[in-house]
C-alpha positions, 0 to 999 in steps of 0.5 A: 256692245252694252248700252253704256259702252255704246253711249260713251262711243256715240256721244264722244265729240258731240256738242249737245245732246237731248238727252243722254238718258233718253239715248241710253234708254233707246240703246237698251231697246235691243233693236236697230235705231232709226238715225236721221240726218237731213241734207239739202242739195242747195249746191252740187257739193257736200263738204268737210263740214258735213262729214262731222254728222256723216261720220257720227252717223257711220258710228251708229251704222257700225253698231248695227243701227239704220241710217236714214239719209233724207235728201231735202228736195222740197226743203232745199227749195225753201233754204234753211234760214238757220244762221242766216242774216238774209233770205236764201235765194230760192232754187227751182226743182230742176236746180235741186234735182241737178244738185242732188245727183251726186249727193248719194255718191259723196255721202257713201264715201263715209256711210255704208250703203247697205245700212242706209235708207235714202229718201227724198222728202218730196215723197210726202210733201208733194202729195200734201193737201193745203188742209194738211199744211194748215194743220202742221202750221197749227202745231207751232206759234209765231212767237216760237218762230220769232224766238229763233236767234237768227230771226230775232237778229234780222228783226233787230237789224230790220232785215225782212223775214219771209213767210216761206222761211218759217215753213222750213223748221215745220217741214224738217220737223215733219220729216222726223214724223214720217221716218219715225226717227229715234235720233236726229243728227245735225250741227249746233245751228239745227237745235231749233229745227230738231226740237220742232221734230220732237214736238211734232212726234209728241203731237202724233203720239210717237216716241220723241227723237233724241237730239244729237248735235255736232260742232260746227266746222269753221271754213278756210277763213277760220271765222265763219262756219264752212259753207257752200254759199260762203265759198270757204269750203273743201268739197268731198268731190273735188280733186285730191290736188285741190283738197290738199292745197286748200288744207295747206292754206289754213292757219295754224290755229285752225289746223288744231281745230281740224285735227280734233274735229276731222281726225278725232285726235289732238294736234301732234305737239312734236311736229313742226306746224308745216309737217303737221299740216301736210299730215292733216292734208294727206290723211283727209285726201286718203279718206276721200280719195285713196292712199295713192292719191294722198302720197302723190299730192304730198309729193307734188306739193313738196316738188312745188314748194319745198323743193321749189320745182314749180315748173314741173308741178301740176298747178291750177290754171289762171287766166288774167288780163293785164293789170296791176300786180295787186289786182292780178294776184287777188284775182288768182286767189279768187279764181284758182282757190276760191279764197278772198284776199283783201288788196291790203293783204296782197300788197303786203305779200308782194312787199314781203317778197312772197309773190314771184313770177317765174321765180322772180320776186315782184317788188312793186304792187303797182307794177303792171303785169302782162302775163304769158301762157305757161308762166308760173305765178307763186302767190305765197308759200303754199299756193301757185298758179300756171298762166293759161 
């Protein structure tokens, strides 16, 4: 593929690039580029938000370039402060190592393993002497760090900024030096960190990496970005049933966004929103599971909701103590679907007749429910649980 043609493909869907002219020059070098993407194993799951950068990395691979996937075992112990209003809880080495075990497997649902160099940044950081750490810190100023929007917001709100958090962009930047990255991918919240990498490469007399940023994917709530810590995510390693069910729960407005970012095309104008959502869920399940799994969960969903045969459907299990209807239903959302519903929202669902126990509508939000194993509690049009 000619440089201009490759440039058009690789920049499609990107939110920000520094710069297109630099990327074209690198594509014209006639050698495979080293394209870096770092992920921190702060939990056992990669999610759909991660796939935007992973799929862009796969596009580079398909053109013959090398993917450098950095598993941040050292940076994960700090926690990326980007977009955070509070300090992340620090993780131990054992926690990070346990989380990292499945990251490669999940990433290779998208990436070509034969064209991927996977590396832990502990390979260089655990050998680093304190003198070298001081040297890296001398490359940046405190004023630079405090210009970050997330740090400035914390200062304005009198929230603490801990000294170890300032090390995070320094460490991510040094990763780029160690792997001699030609391009670094990330979300738009990674701009500052990736620019530090460019500065470090310049300090070390290396060619500076191109910054290629992908949009941030909103989570299931449609408001905040998809995040493991916020619990509003769809994990790549969760069951096909859970993946499909979560996607069926999103709003119509968010569905249009997911079509664009996850499927790379516009929402079909001629499809009923419910059918379009089913199609979205089935295609994503097919991507990360199989065509058979996608067909099965779609048929299961139709049996569960469209045909109202909940008694025969495979449903998430839910355990509950006797309590008022609002409390029970809110707990079912949180326990079975990792989704938070306010008491006011749940009350309205009950009053509208959306909540049913074994096919009987619950009309009184204050009624005490004492549930029995095997009963079916329908929460709304797209979600139901089996009492365990």
